[in-house]
Structures are given as C-alpha cells and as structure tokens.
N, C-alpha and C positions, 0 to 999 in steps of 0.2 A: 503843423502840417508835416506829413512824411516827406523825407528828402526825395523820394522817387517821383513825386508829383512834377518836379521840374523836368525830369526825363520824359514823363508822360506828356507834358506840355509840348516838348520839342517833337516827340513822335506825332502828336496830334497835328501840329503845324505842317509836318511833312506829308501826312496822309489824308487829312480831311479834304473832301472833294465836293462839297456842296457849294458850287460857285455862285449860285443865286443868292445864298445867304452871305457869302464873303464879299461880293462886289458892292453890296449896299452898306457895308460898315463905314461909318464916318472916318475918313482918313485913309481908306483903302485906295491904293493907286493901281489902276489897270495897267498891265504890262503893254509896252508898245508893240505894235504889229511889225513884223518884218516886211521889208519891201525890196523889190528887185527892179532895176531898170532894164527893160528889154531892148532889143535891137531897133524896134520901131519907135523908140523914144518914149514909150509909155511906161509908167511905173505901176507895178502890180503889188498889191498887199497880200500877205499870207498870214493866216491865223496861226498863232503860236500854239505849241502843245498845251493841253489843259494844265499840266503840272506847273507851268509858269504862273498860274493864278493862285497857287496855294499860299497859305500864310507864311510858310518858310521863306518865300522869296521877298516878303515885304520888309522894308526897312524898320517899320514900327510894329513888327509882328506881336510883340508882347502886349502893347496897348490894344491892338486889334483883338487879340485873344481874350483879354479881359472884357472887352465890349461884347464879344460873341458869347462868352460864358454867361453874361448877365441876361441874355435873351433866350437861353436854352430852356426848353420844356419838352420832356419826353412824352411823345404821343404814340409810341410804338407799342401797342398792347392789343390784346384780344380779350373778349369777355368770357369766352368758353372754348372748350376743345371740341372739334368737329368729329363725330363718328364717321368712319368710312362707310360708303354705300355698299350695297351687296356685291356688285361687280368689282368695285375697288378692293374690297376685302379678299375676294377670290384672287385677284391679281397680285395682291401683296403676299398671299400665302405661297404663290409659286415663284415669286421674284426673289432672286438672291440679293437684290439691291433694296429690298424693303427696309424701312427705317428700323423696325423692331429687331430685325435680324442683324443689321449693322450695329445697333446699340449693344446687343448681347455679345457679339464678337469683339467689339471695342472694349467693353468692360472686362472681358475675360483676360485681356492683356494687363489689366491693372490689379489693384487690391481692393476692389469694391464690387459688391453684387448689386443686381437690380433692386433687390429688397432694401439693402442698406442705403443705396442712393436715394430711393424714394422717401426714406425717412428724413433725409437731409434737405428735401425740396418741399416747397410750400404748394403741394398738389394733393388733392383728395386721393386717399389710398385706392379707391375703386377706379378713379380716372387713371392713375398711374399704372395700375395693373392692366387696364384696357390698352393703354399705350404700349406697354411692354409686350402684349400679346398680339398687337397689330389690329386692334379694334378701333382705336382713336388715332387721329392725326396729331402729331406734336406741333406746337407753334414754334416760331423761330426763337422767341424769348425763352421758351423751355429748353431748347437745344443749347442756347448760350449759357443758361443756368446749369445744365448738365455738365457742360465743358468746364466751367469754373469749379463746380463742386467735385467732380470726378478727376480734376486736374489733368485734363486731356491735352494732347499736343495740338498744334495748329492743324497739322495734316489730318488727324482723326476728327477734329471739329469740322473741318471743311468737308470731309467725306460724309459725316452725319447730316450736315446741312443739305448736301446735294441729294442724299437719299430721300429727304423730305421736300425736295424741289425748292430749296432756299440757297442763298449765297451771301457772303459778307458784302456789304455795300458801304464803301468809305464815304458816301455822302450822308450817312446816318451816324450821328454822334456815338450812339451806343455801340455800333459795330467797330468803330475805331478804338474806343476805350477797351472793349473786351479783347480785341485783337492784340492790343498792347499787353494786356495782362497774360494772355496765352503765350505770346511770343517770348515774353520775358520770364515766364514761369512764376508769375506773382500769384500765389495761391493762399497767402496769409489772409485770413478773413478780415482783419482790421485794415489791411492795406487795400483789399478789394473794396470794402465799404468806403474808404477814404477816396478812392479813385471814382467810384460811382457818384458819391456825394459832390465831389469837385466838379463833375460834368453833368450833374443833375439827371443822372440815369436812374430810372426806376422801372417798375413793371416787370422785373425779373422774378423768378420763382425761388429765390434764395431765402431759406427759412431764417427767421431772426434767431441770433444766438442767445442762448439762455444765460 
C-alpha cells in the first residue's frame, strides 16, 4: 500500500459527510446534543453542527472507517452523454460560462490540448469532439476524469463543474477521494489508481494504462 493512503484516510474522516451511512455503523457513537437551562427552568436542547458527526470525531474512527470501506459500492455513473437540445445549444453558443468554452480556456493555461486530453480519456472520439464543441453535455464523472488527467487545480475543477451545473458533494465517496487527489496534487497514475481502488471508486473515464 502507498504511504499516502493513511493521509487520504485522515482526510476522508475529516470531510466525508454522508451522516445517514455513518450513524448506522456498528460502534458509531452519536454526539451529545447541547442543552441550555433557561430562566423559566426548562432545558432546551440544541442540535450540534453536522461536522461533529464526522468520523474524525469518533474515538474508534479507524475501525469505523474499515467497516465503512467494506460497504462501499460506486453507483455514480451514467450510461450515455446527453446531447443538448436546440435552444440549449443556442444558449451555450452565446454564454461565456458554457462548459466547452471554460474547458478550452482552462486547458490553454496548461500543457495539454483538447485533442491530447481526449486520447487519454476513455470516451469515444466523436463524443469527445461533440463535448468540446458544445454539442453534448459532460457528465460529472467525465469532469472529474478531466481534472485528474489534465492535472487541474481545485479552483479550475470547481469552475468547470459549476459551468456544467455540478458541484463537489462530500456526502459522495468519489468526490471526497478526488478532492484529496486534486488538493494534494497527486497525479501519479499508480497513486491515483491505488486511491480509487482503496475506496472502491469506479465509473470514471480514465483510460487503462498500456
């Protein structure tokens, strides 16, 4: 196992926010609610901030994380790319916030072209060309795959997601893991694969290394 997995685990415990899955883990201890005695003699309870429910606050967080990992199954996928409708396509053509325009601008800051990027993704060339020209809508998984492949910053990734009306959701395992990789600039393919495998993340468009 790569040494960085322990750091990823710590990050995951701090960030993962699917409390429905966390609170049912055997051994998980719900945080106590705060209470205040009022002048009328009554005691009022107040809900704690959601952050207090995260794994990082648990005494046995390592054991709980192992149990959580055993249950993980990636269901965040889509079967196909959706072509934009007629009026959508017109709107994208005139909007400076259209995904294909933001993608072009973002890649121009780096060392990879749209064509080169497409060759490194597991996407049909015709579909990729249509996405780059504003004919097809990207999926969230594709944008995360673009970010890892093109070695984008977290800021650039967040902007691309917003242009396609998506956002990172820390209640989703995949989003937490990819966020860690982007924040820590972990772009070595072996390390990426190790992180995805550790957390059973799949359904990305990362082409298998030859």
